[in-house]
N, C-alpha and C positions, 0 to 999 in steps of 0.2 A: 503492500500500498504505501503511495506518496506522502511524503512526511508533509505537515500542515503549510511550512513554508513554501515546498514545492506546489500544493494545490494552489495556495494564492499566488505563484508566479504564474501558475497555468491559466488562472483565471483572468490575472490582470493582462497576461498577454492576448489572451483571445479577446478581451474589450478592447485592447489597443490596436488589434489586428483589424475587428469588425469597423471601429471607429475610424481607421486609418482608410478603410475602402469606402466608406461612406460618400456618397456625392454630395457637392454642392447645390443645394435648391432654394427655391422660394415658397415651395408649397410641401407639406408632408400631409399625406392620407392613409388613414387607418380604415380599411374596408371591414365590413361585417362586424363593426364592433358593437358589443353586448351579445351576453349570454345569460343562460339560466342557471343558477348557482343560490349559494346561502351564504351568511356570514353572522357573526355572532356580535350581539350589542353587550356593551359593559351594563352589567347588573347591579353592580353596588362598588362605591369606593369606602374604602375602611382606613380612619386613622389618618388623613392625608397630611396631617401637621406635624405627624412625629415619624420617629424611625420605623415604627412596625406598620409603617403604612403598607397597604394591599390593595388589589383589585381584584373583582370577579366578573368572569364573562356568564351571560344567561347561557343557560342549558337548551333553550329553546332557540332555533335557529330562525334568522331575518330571511325571508326568501324573497329573490330578485329575479326577472326575466325581463326581454324584449330588447329593442334598439338601443344601444350606448349604456343598458345596465351593467353594472350599479351606478354610473356616473349620471343616470337620468333621476337619482334622487337629489337631495339638496346637498348642494355644494359650497365651500367657501373657497375666496381666492387670496394666494399667498405671493408674497413679494420677499426676494433676498438680495442684498447689494452687492457689490456698487449698481444702485438703479435709481433713477427718478420715474416718476410716473406723472405726466401732464394730463391724461384724460383716460377715463374708464367708461365703458358702456356693456350693459346686459341685457341681453334681449331675448324674447320668447317667439315662437313661430304664430303666426294669425294669418292663415290662409296662405295669400301669395307675399305676405309683407313678414317682417321682424319688426315687432313693437318694444320699443325702450321700455326696461322697468327699473333700470337703477343707472345714475349717472354721476360722474365728477370730471371737473374740468380745471381744478386748482383754486377756484375761487368760489364754487357752489357746487353742492352735491344735490342729489334726490335718492333717498331708499337707499343709503351707503352708511355704514359704521366702520370706522378704522379701531382696528383692535393690536394689540401687541402683547408679548409677555413678558411684561415688566411686574407682575404681581409675586406673592410670596412663593419661596422655594420648598418643594415637597421632594422627599428621598425617593418617592417612586413615580410622582408625576412630573417634576420638573417645575417651572416656574408657571404662575397661573396667568390666564389671559386677564387682561385688563384694558381699558379705553386707552387709545393710543393719542398723545399730545400731538400738536402741529408738526412737530419733528419726527414722527412716525414711530418713535422708538421708545420714548419717555412715558411716563403713566399719567394720566389725565384723571381728574374727578369726573368727567362725563364727557358724552361723545364729542368729538374735537374734530375740526375740517383738517385733512393734511393740508400742510403750507404749500404754495404755489412753488414748483420747480424745488421741491424737497431732496436733497440726496442722501440716501441712507448707505452706509459703509459696507464691506465684505461681513458677512455672518449676521449683520443686522436684518431683521424681519418684520413685516407687520402682515396684516391680515384684513380683507374686506368682508363683511357680513351684510345682510338686509338691514332694515331698520324696524322688523318685526320682531317684537321679543317673544322669549321662550315662555310659557307656562312653566308650572314649579316641574322640579326635577323628580324623575320617576321610572319606573318601568312602565311602558306604554304609554306615557305621556308623549305631547308633540314633540318635543325635544330629546326624549329619552331621559336617561341619568346623565347629569352633566355635573362638574366640579360646583361645589359649594362657593358663594361668595363672587362668582365671576359674572362679567355682563353678557348673559347667553341671549343670543339672537339667531335665527332663523338663517339659513343660508338661502342660495339662489335655486329654486324649483324649474323643472321642466326636462322632459326627454329630448326634445328639442329646443336647444339654446345656443345663443352665441354669445362670446365675449371679446369685446374689442380693446386694444390698449394702445397708447400713445406713450413711448417710455423711450429713454436712453440706458444705456449700460455701458457707461465709462470705464477706461483701465483704473483700477484702484490705485489712489494717489493719496488716502489720507488715513491708512492704517499698513503697517508692515505686515509681511508674511508670517514673520514670528508672534503675532500679535494674536492671530485668531486662524480657525482651521479650514475654513471655507474661503479663504484668500482669492478674490477676484474671482468669484463663481457665482455671478448673478443668476436668478430664475426667477418664473412666473408658473405657479402651478395651482390646480386645484386637488381639494381633499374633499371626501365625505364630510358634510358640515358635524357629523357626530365625534368625528376625531378631534380635534383642537378643543371640542367644548370639555372633553375629559382631560386627555393629553397627547401633545403632539409628539414631544421628545421624552419619553417616560424609559425608565429602567426596567419596566416590567409590561410584557405585551398584552398581560391581560388587561392593561389600563386605557386600551383602545381597540375598536373594532377593525383596525388597519391591518393587523396580522391574519385575521381570518377573511378579508378579501373586501371590505365595504368599498374600497375603489380610491385611487389617486390618479391624477392625468397630468403629468407634467407637460406644460405646453412650449414654453422656452426655457431649456436649462443648458448652463456649462456644466460638464460632468467632471472635469478634471481640468487643473491650471497649469498643466504642462504646455509647452510651446506649440505643441502641435493641436491642442483641442481647444485652448483659451478662449478662442475666437470662433468656436463652433456652437450652435444652440441645437441641442437635440430634444427630441420628442419622445415621452416613454409612457408606458401604461402600465399600471402596477396593480394587477387582480389575477386570477387564477384562469384566464381565457387563454387557454393554449399552453400554460405553461404551469409548472410547479414551483418556480423560482420568482416570489413575488418581489424579493428584493430587487434582483437584477430587471423583472419586469420584460415587456417588450418594447424594445425601441427599433424605430424605423430606421431603416438604412439610407439615412439622408440626415444632412444637416442645413439648417439656415445661418448665413453668416452673421456674425455679431458685429453690428456697427460701432465701434467705440469712439468715433467721432461726431456722429449725428444722431439724429430723432429716427427711431423705428415706429412703426404703425402696421397693425395688424391683428391678429387674434385667433380664435377657434371657433368654428361651426359645428355644431351636432344635429346631424340632419334626421329624419323620420327614417331614411333608409338604413341608418347604423353606420352611416359615414363619417368619421371625425377629422376634420380639415383643418391644419394648422398653416397661415400663411402670413406673409407678410407684403404689403402693397401700399403704396404712396396715395392710391386712389380710395382708401378708405376712409367714409365720414361716420360721423356719430350721432346722424340725424335722429329725431324721435321716431321715425318710421323709414325703414330701408325695406325696398322691394327686393324679393327674391333674385332677379334678374342682375340687380345691380352686385349682389353679393357675389353672384355666380361671374360676373364680369370681372371684378377683383381678384378673384381666384384664377380665373382663366388666363387673364393678361399679366398676373404677376411672374409666371416664367415658369422653369422646370418644377416637374414634381416628382416626389419619390413616395410611392404607395406601398403599404404593406397590408398584405390579406392575410386578416385574423383567422385563427381556427375556431371552429365550433365546438371544439372538444374543450370541456373544463374540467380541472384538476380538484382534487380534495385540500382544501386549506390545511396549512401546517397546524400543527399543535402548539398552542401558546403556554409558554413557561416563563417563569419569574428571571430568568437567565437571560432571555432574547432581548436582542437589540433589533427591533423592527423599524422599517422605515414609516413614515408618517407617526409612528409613536416612539422613533429611537434615532433609525441612522440615515435615512434619504437625504434630509435636508438638515441634518446636524453631524456632529462629529461622534467619533467611535474608534475603537481602537483599530477597528478592520479597516475604516477609511484610512488610518495613518499607514497600517502595513501593506495596504492596496498601493497608496502612493509610494511608499518604498519601493515595492514590486516593479512599478511601472518606472520608477528611475532606474532600477537595475537591468532592465531588460535591453 
């Protein structure tokens, strides 16, 4: 049997090879997105403010199926620096049009709540969600608009939820079980939905590589909204539904800060459709170039046929209503596309354990020992 170090080197080499062979594109498509599966909701959070903090998952599974499932459920939108967000729009399909249901433009917003993890620290849950101040990362006492052209640094993160408040925490409640004391809000609903962004991802200049783990690795991604309301970066996989497959979709993500990949934005799905490796997920064999000098405009469209389309296009607008034909034109005129055909086969979710470091509840957009070993392995190749 290969030693652990050799296995890590092998995985790192495989990822490096697949990433180096990926083609530069302006559009990334996942066809046949969505499947029939299950996941486990968190049923209890115990002693969250003590060293004996533990979490339990429900023994009753939550079932899902259909186009874009499980991302057809409510999702929250997450951002990691170095990044500035100029505009954000969330849309749902209405016949031949897309109707805007949330909006932010730097000076005003509608149906948008900015949150960040600036709350109390828990041994198993990590830091609690709080309202984000205008800088995106400090704690605010109430909902606050993100300041215009606010730059967040490497590893800094904030998230966007709707303004619809959750009811009481509990099994079977509208938002399920969530961490006590947090500002709990619903995410963005809809099987057919669209998210648009105007943003920059400049090269990191404010912090050094030795100060942070995710140095110069910006990202924009979606999580099942249940995840951050319990714990996005926990030390116990039972503290969120992520490990059991409730859903993550990485829209634009720098996955490694090596010279060959730091300016490549990848798109990845993390669930059990066509794979039993949820941490690696399914990454499309293409990347969108990261513009470190200018503004990027684009987003992701989840259509009724189970096609998820990530794109960048300077034609993108944020009107209150956008026709299907306009969206199709943005995508078709954007340029070369990379298409990933997803399997209809689903795999059994991994068993959660207290020792697991799971993505969405631990490692995807956070730091772990595996990240460090992986980076070292890439350096050794």
